[in-house]
C-alpha positions, 0 to 999 in steps of 0.5 A: 286543823283537821279538827278545826274544821269538823268543830266549824261543820258541825256547829254550821250543820246544828245552825241548819237542823235548828234552822230547819225546825224554827221554818215550819214554826215561822210559816204557820205563825204567818200562816195564822197572822196573813188572815188577821191582818187582811181581816183588819186591813178589810174592816178599816178600809170602809171606815177610813173610806166613810171618813174621807168622805164626810171630810171631802164636803166640809173642806169643799164648804171651808174653800168655798166659804174662804174663797170670796174673802181671800178675793175681797182680801186681795181686792182690799189689797190693791184698792188700798194700795192705789193711793200709793201711786196718786199724786200729792200737793202741799199748800202754805196756809194760815190759820183760819176758822172758816171754810168756804168749798166752790169746787168739786173736791172732797175736804176733810177738815181735822180741828187740832193744833196748827194749820195745814192743807194737803191734797191726793190724787188725780195729777190734773186735779191738783195742778188746778186746785187752788187754795187760798186764806182771806182774812179768816176764811180759806177758799177753795176753789179750781180753775177751768179747764184749758180748752182741749183738755180732758176733765181731770179725776178726784182730788181729796184735800185734807185740811187742819186748823185749831177751829172752825165755827163757818162752813160754806160748800157751794159745789158738788164737792163734799166737806167732812169736819170732825168738831165744830166747838165754841160760842156760834156755829154757821153752816150754809150747804147751797149745792148738791153735794155733802156737808157733814160734822160728826161732833157739833158743841155750840151755844147755837148753830145756824143751819141754810139748806139752799140745795139738793145736798144733803148735811149730816149733824151730830152732838149737842147745842143750846139753840139751832135755827134750820133754814130750808129752801131746796129739795135736799136734806137735814140728817140732824137727828142726832144733834140734839137742841134745847131750843129749835127754830125750824123754817122751812120753804121747799120740799126738803126734808129735816130731821133733828131733837130738841129737849125743851122747846121747838118753833117749826113754820113750814109751807113747803111740801118736805116732811119735819120730824123733831123727836125728843120732849121738847113743847112745841108750837106748829105752824103748818101752812105747807103739804108736808108732814110735821111730827114734833114731840110725838105729835102729828100737826 
């Protein structure tokens, strides 16, 4: 037992002696490495600060650019979410190929299989909205508000029918049609609203403008007959006609395209522009300018 204790004591003594020898070496190594570490930190700190200084304006600029986008996205989300709370109303109708709008509503007409009518918007406007079919003509009107009743808000009427060849707008609303196709079509605007037809495919189209609204047309037709008496505008340069016959008796403006012949008679103050390479016959008795086939009259 005594020998075992002596052996253990001798082992501990040897460990202490070794530790005593290694301690100066460790301290010397630490002393050598500490300045190096401090020097490296001193060199890297300005680099880190310089990088942060360069990146900070970039981050701020990115945030400034993204903030309006985020705000616009939020606004758009609110805008498109609004119709979810709008009232709706359906109407039972039969097929029609003509439409007359006498009410200040937005009408969107899509040609396709079947006839349908559905409105959305302010509940008061929907309650007063009337949609009737007489013969082949669909009539859109609105009952007058009762005494003391507040004026109602906006309403949009979405229609579908196999084809349409007659559009009449007398009020302050608007009519948008995706296609007018067939032998003959008629477009008549007597109010201050707007009519737009995205794709005209007709042998002949008759366009009458007696109001202050705007008619926008695109597509192709064999013959275009245009008669303007009001202060509105016919924006139909994207409509290409083989033959065009134009009569202007008012301050309204007319623009379309003719490829073969164009006959223009004007006694009004509105300007007329016929694009294309048509052979032109012009009788300008008014004060407006006429441009046809690249020539001024």
